[in-house]
C-alpha positions in Angstrom: 0.0 0.0 0.0 1.4 3.4 -1.1 0.9 6.7 0.8 1.2 10.2 -0.7 1.3 13.5 1.2 0.2 16.8 -0.2 1.7 19.9 1.3 0.6 23.3 0.0 3.0 26.1 0.8 2.4 29.9 0.8 4.5 32.7 2.1 7.5 32.9 4.5 6.2 30.5 7.2 8.9 29.1 9.5 6.4 26.6 10.8 6.7 24.6 7.6 10.1 23.4 8.7 8.6 21.7 11.7 5.8 20.2 9.6 8.2 18.8 7.0 10.5 17.4 9.7 7.6 15.7 11.3 6.7 14.0 8.0 10.3 13.0 7.3 10.7 11.4 10.7 7.7 9.1 10.5 8.2 5.6 12.0 6.7 4.3 8.7 7.8 6.6 5.9 5.5 7.9 3.2 6.1 7.0 -0.4 6.0 10.4 -1.9 5.6 14.1 -0.9 3.9 16.5 -3.3 4.7 20.1 -2.5 3.0 22.8 -4.4 3.9 26.4 -3.8 1.2 29.0 -4.4 2.5 32.2 -5.8 3.0 34.9 -3.2 5.6 36.0 -0.7 9.0 34.3 -1.0 9.2 30.9 0.7 11.4 30.6 3.7 15.0 29.6 2.8 15.1 27.1 5.5 12.1 25.3 4.0 13.7 25.2 0.6 17.0 23.9 2.0 15.1 21.1 3.8 13.2 20.2 0.6 16.5 19.6 -1.2 17.2 16.6 1.1 13.8 14.9 0.3 14.3 12.0 -2.2 10.7 11.1 -2.8 9.6 14.7 -3.6 7.6 16.3 -6.4 8.1 20.1 -6.1 5.8 22.4 -8.1 5.1 26.1 -8.4 1.9 27.9 -9.3 2.5 30.6 -12.0 -0.4 32.6 -10.5 -1.8 32.9 -7.1 -4.6 30.3 -7.1 -5.6 30.0 -3.4 -5.6 26.9 -1.2 -8.5 25.0 -2.8 -7.1 25.0 -6.3 -3.6 24.5 -5.1 -4.6 21.3 -3.2 -6.5 20.1 -6.2 -3.6 20.5 -8.6 -1.3 18.9 -6.1 -3.7 15.9 -5.8 -3.5 15.2 -9.5 0.3 14.5 -9.1 -0.2 11.9 -6.4 0.2 8.2 -7.1 -0.5 6.7 -3.7 -3.4 4.4 -2.9 -4.2 6.8 0.0 -3.4 10.5 0.2 -2.8 12.7 3.3 -3.5 16.4 3.2 -1.4 18.6 5.4 -1.2 22.3 6.2 2.2 24.0 6.4 2.1 24.8 10.1 1.0 21.6 11.9 3.2 18.9 13.4 2.6 15.1 12.8 3.1 12.7 15.6 5.8 10.2 14.8 3.4 7.2 14.6 0.7 8.9 12.4 1.4 7.1 9.1 1.9 3.7 10.8 -1.2 4.0 12.9 -3.3 4.9 9.8 -1.7 2.1 7.7 -2.5 -0.5 10.4 -6.0 0.8 10.7 -6.7 0.6 6.9 -5.6 -3.0 6.8 -8.7 -3.9 8.9 -11.0 -1.1 8.0 -11.2 -0.5 4.2 -12.6 3.0 4.5 -12.7 5.6 1.7 -12.1 8.5 4.0 -10.5 8.4 7.5 -10.7 11.4 9.8 -8.5 11.4 12.9 -8.3 13.6 16.0 -5.6 16.2 16.7 -4.4 18.3 19.6 -4.9 22.1 19.2 -1.6 24.0 19.3 -1.5 27.7 19.9 0.8 30.2 18.0 3.0 30.2 21.1 3.7 26.5 20.6 1.8 25.4 23.7 -1.1 23.0 23.7 -4.5 24.4 24.5 -5.7 22.9 27.7 -8.0 19.9 27.1 -8.5 21.1 23.5 -9.1 18.6 20.7 -10.1 19.4 17.2 -13.0 17.0 17.6 -14.7 16.6 20.9 -16.9 14.0 19.3 -17.1 12.3 15.9 -17.9 14.9 13.3 -21.4 14.6 11.9 -21.2 14.7 8.1 -24.7 16.0 7.5 -24.3 18.8 9.9 -21.0 19.7 8.1 -23.0 20.5 5.0 -24.5 23.5 7.0 -21.4 24.4 9.0 -18.2 22.5 8.2 -16.4 21.1 11.2 -14.0 18.8 9.4 -10.4 19.9 9.1 -8.7 18.8 5.8 -5.4 18.2 7.6 -6.9 15.4 9.6 -8.1 13.5 6.6 -6.7 10.5 4.7 -8.5 9.9 1.4 -8.5 7.0 -1.0 -7.1 7.8 -4.4 -10.2 6.7 -6.3 -12.3 9.2 -4.3 -10.0 12.0 -5.2 -10.0 11.2 -8.9 -13.8 11.1 -8.9 -14.2 14.4 -7.0 -11.6 16.2 -9.1 -13.0 15.0 -12.4 -16.6 16.0 -11.5 -16.4 19.1 -9.3 -12.9 20.1 -8.3 -12.0 21.1 -4.8 -13.5 24.7 -4.7 -14.5 26.2 -2.3 -12.2 24.0 -0.1 -11.1 20.3 -0.4 -12.3 19.2 3.1 -16.0 20.3 2.6 -16.1 19.0 -1.0 -14.9 15.6 0.1 -17.5 15.5 2.8 -20.2 16.5 0.3 -19.0 13.6 -1.9 -19.0 11.2 1.0 -22.6 12.1 1.8 -23.9 12.0 -1.7 -21.9 8.9 -2.9 -22.3 7.1 0.4 -18.5 6.6 0.8 -17.4 4.8 3.9 -16.0 7.4 6.4 -14.3 6.3 9.6 -13.4 8.4 12.6 -10.4 7.8 14.8 -10.5 9.6 18.2 -6.7 9.1 18.6 -4.9 12.4 18.2 -2.2 11.9 15.5 -0.9 15.4 15.1 -0.8 18.9 16.5 -3.1 21.3 14.7 -1.8 24.9 15.0 -4.6 27.4 15.4 -3.5 31.0 15.1 -4.4 34.3 13.4 -3.0 33.1 10.0 -4.9 29.8 10.0 -7.5 29.9 7.3 -10.1 27.9 9.2 -9.4 29.8 12.5 -9.8 33.4 11.4 -12.2 35.7 13.3 -14.4 37.9 11.1 -17.0 40.5 11.8 -20.7 39.6 11.7 -21.5 41.0 8.2 -18.4 39.3 6.8 -19.4 36.0 8.4 -23.0 36.2 7.1 -21.8 37.0 3.5 -19.3 34.2 3.6 -21.9 31.8 5.0 -24.3 32.5 2.2 -21.7 32.4 -0.5 -20.2 29.1 0.6 -23.6 27.4 1.0 -24.4 28.3 -2.6 -21.0 26.9 -3.6 -21.8 23.7 -1.6 -25.0 23.3 -3.6 -23.2 23.7 -6.9 -20.7 21.0 -5.8 -23.6 18.7 -4.7 -25.2 19.0 -8.2 -21.9 18.3 -10.0 -21.3 15.2 -7.9 
């Protein structure tokens, strides 16, 4: 069984060094790492130096700034693994994450697996008693307000190919995959074991605070996008 990792990079983030190191130091190594840099501020030199040492790397650049959804989608088309991990540039995987998921898949042939994670603040400290998921995420509820974090997902290659060929990842890969799971009745498993540190700070896309009007506008727009995705799938 082959595992691929997608890492989307943007800007001068030093956290990406920790993320990359945590992937490279897995007790069970991944088979390939697909890194796609979205056009924007210059990437941290330390990140680029570390990437030079990665043997199983596919390193790509966007000519234009495409945003996270399209960047993840393009990167996914270059993966060859049976299962694909999505990862943000500022999280930290626990050393046994890949082995744990590999062992789990051998007995649970799921299409999508979602695992728990510990919430890490921008100060590098764990939030007290804070998990990303306090209970298994409800897929139907996520169609109204998405609670699934893409960085906690492992997805079967056949699912990715179907979604990309029919709808693409816009507005964001995590919710699109959940919509696909609900509509196509994919087998989704939840693991309560925390397998990574999920960094939540001001720059985290899913953790940003916005004013009421902005929230309402975004809510309406995204629900219309969800409906479009549903019809395409």
